[in-house]
C-alpha positions in Angstrom: 8.3 10.0 51.2 6.4 6.8 51.0 4.0 8.4 48.5 7.0 9.4 46.4 8.4 5.9 46.4 5.0 4.4 45.5 4.7 6.9 42.7 8.1 6.1 41.3 7.4 2.3 41.5 4.1 2.9 39.7 5.9 5.0 37.0 8.6 2.5 36.5 6.1 -0.4 36.4 4.0 1.6 33.8 7.1 2.3 31.6 8.3 -1.4 31.8 4.9 -2.9 31.1 4.0 -0.3 28.5 7.4 -0.8 26.8 6.9 -4.5 26.8 3.5 -4.2 25.3 4.7 -1.9 22.4 7.6 -4.4 21.7 5.0 -7.3 21.3 2.8 -5.0 19.1 5.8 -4.2 17.0 6.6 -7.9 16.5 3.0 -8.5 15.5 3.1 -6.2 12.5 6.0 -7.1 10.2 7.6 -4.4 8.0 6.9 -6.4 4.9 6.1 -9.8 3.7 7.9 -11.5 0.9 5.4 -12.8 -1.6 5.8 -15.3 -4.6 3.1 -16.4 -7.0 2.1 -17.2 -10.6 -0.3 -15.8 -13.1 -2.2 -17.8 -15.7 -3.2 -15.2 -18.3 -4.8 -14.7 -21.7 -5.4 -11.8 -23.9 -9.1 -10.8 -24.1 -10.5 -10.1 -27.6 -10.5 -6.6 -29.0 -6.8 -5.5 -29.4 -6.6 -2.2 -31.3 -3.5 -1.1 -33.2 -2.6 2.3 -34.4 0.4 2.5 -36.6 2.6 4.5 -39.1 5.8 3.5 -40.9 8.0 3.6 -37.7 5.9 2.8 -34.6 2.7 1.0 -33.3 0.5 1.6 -30.4 -1.3 -1.5 -29.2 -4.2 -1.2 -26.7 -5.4 -4.5 -25.2 -6.7 -6.3 -22.0 -5.2 -9.3 -20.4 -7.2 -11.4 -17.9 -5.4 -13.5 -15.4 -5.9 -15.8 -12.5 -3.4 -15.0 -9.8 -2.2 -17.6 -7.3 0.0 -16.2 -4.5 1.8 -17.3 -1.4 -0.4 -14.7 0.4 -4.1 -15.5 -0.1 -5.0 -11.8 0.0 -3.3 -11.4 -3.4 -4.9 -14.5 -5.1 -7.9 -14.1 -7.4 -9.0 -12.9 -10.8 -7.0 -10.0 -12.3 -7.5 -7.6 -15.2 -4.7 -5.6 -16.8 -5.5 -2.7 -19.3 -2.3 -2.3 -21.4 -0.8 0.2 -23.7 2.1 -1.1 -25.7 4.4 1.1 -27.8 6.7 -0.7 -30.3 9.4 0.6 -32.7 9.4 -1.2 -36.0 12.8 -2.4 -37.0 14.1 -4.7 -39.7 14.8 -7.4 -37.2 11.5 -7.1 -35.5 9.7 -5.0 -33.0 11.2 -3.5 -29.8 8.4 -2.8 -27.4 7.6 -1.3 -24.0 4.4 -1.0 -22.2 2.4 0.6 -19.3 -0.9 -0.4 -17.8 -3.4 -0.4 -15.1 -4.4 -3.4 -13.0 -7.1 -4.6 -10.6 -7.0 -7.9 -8.9 -9.9 -9.1 -6.7 -8.8 -10.8 -3.6 -11.1 -12.6 -1.0 -11.8 -9.4 1.1 -11.0 -6.5 -1.2 -9.2 -5.5 -4.4 -5.7 -4.4 -5.4 -5.6 -1.5 -7.8 -2.4 -0.1 -9.4 -0.1 0.3 -12.4 2.7 -1.6 -14.0 5.3 -1.0 -16.7 7.7 -3.2 -18.8 10.4 -2.9 -21.3 11.5 -5.7 -23.7 15.0 -6.9 -22.9 17.7 -6.4 -25.5 17.6 -10.0 -26.7 14.0 -9.7 -27.3 13.4 -13.0 -25.7 12.2 -11.7 -22.2 9.8 -9.0 -21.0 10.5 -8.1 -17.3 7.6 -6.2 -15.6 7.4 -4.2 -12.4 4.4 -2.5 -10.7 2.5 -1.8 -7.5 -1.0 -2.1 -6.3 -2.9 -0.5 -3.4 -5.3 -2.4 -1.3 -9.0 -1.5 -1.1 -11.7 -3.0 1.3 -10.1 -5.1 4.0 -6.7 -4.3 2.4 -7.0 -0.5 2.8 -3.5 0.9 3.8 -1.5 -2.0 2.2 0.7 -1.8 -0.8 2.0 -4.6 -3.0 5.2 -3.9 -4.9 6.1 -6.7 -7.4 8.3 -7.9 -10.3 7.8 -10.5 -13.0 11.1 -11.5 -14.4 9.6 -12.6 -17.8 6.0 -12.1 -19.0 6.7 -14.6 -21.8 7.2 -17.4 -19.2 4.2 -20.0 -19.4 3.0 -19.3 -15.8 4.5 -15.9 -15.1 6.4 -16.3 -11.9 6.0 -13.2 -9.7 8.0 -11.9 -6.7 7.0 -9.0 -4.4 6.8 -7.3 -1.0 3.5 -6.7 0.7 3.6 -4.0 3.3 1.5 -1.5 5.3 2.0 2.1 4.0 1.7 4.2 0.8 3.1 3.1 -2.5 6.5 4.5 -3.6 6.6 7.6 -5.9 5.6 6.6 -9.4 4.7 8.6 -12.5 1.4 8.4 -14.3 3.2 6.7 -17.3 6.2 4.5 -17.6 9.1 5.7 -15.5 9.7 8.2 -18.3 9.1 11.3 -16.0 12.5 13.2 -15.5 14.0 12.6 -12.2 13.8 15.6 -9.7 
């Protein structure tokens, strides 16, 4: 009987201490980190344009220096962009898609982004995600830039451990399933 009591005490102690340890571990790894930042960007030389009477396709590279509230996301970034524009009497209406790579202190962030010019043609909101490499392997950064035309491009996002959300290989023009 004494052995049974000692076994029960040992089991209860293990459950209590094991449970407390897992609660501490869960608190150490937050579900996501809210991130803010800015990007100082310039277009690299070499833009190409293919066009006809109704549309234009622009291919170009943008080089940025990113500054983030999370230092893992700060560093030089390169955006390779495809921009599709409809020609209209009052000007162009454009949308775009691209790939991105940002080099952080201990790894890189590789992903895609997309944008659609707003109806007023005065703002260009962008959204995208990037997956971590190197020391950032297993992390994803999902972000939004309210206006690419803003002088220092404010950026807001969530950095979390896990895979990126489902995303098509081009703008979100893939039919919903």
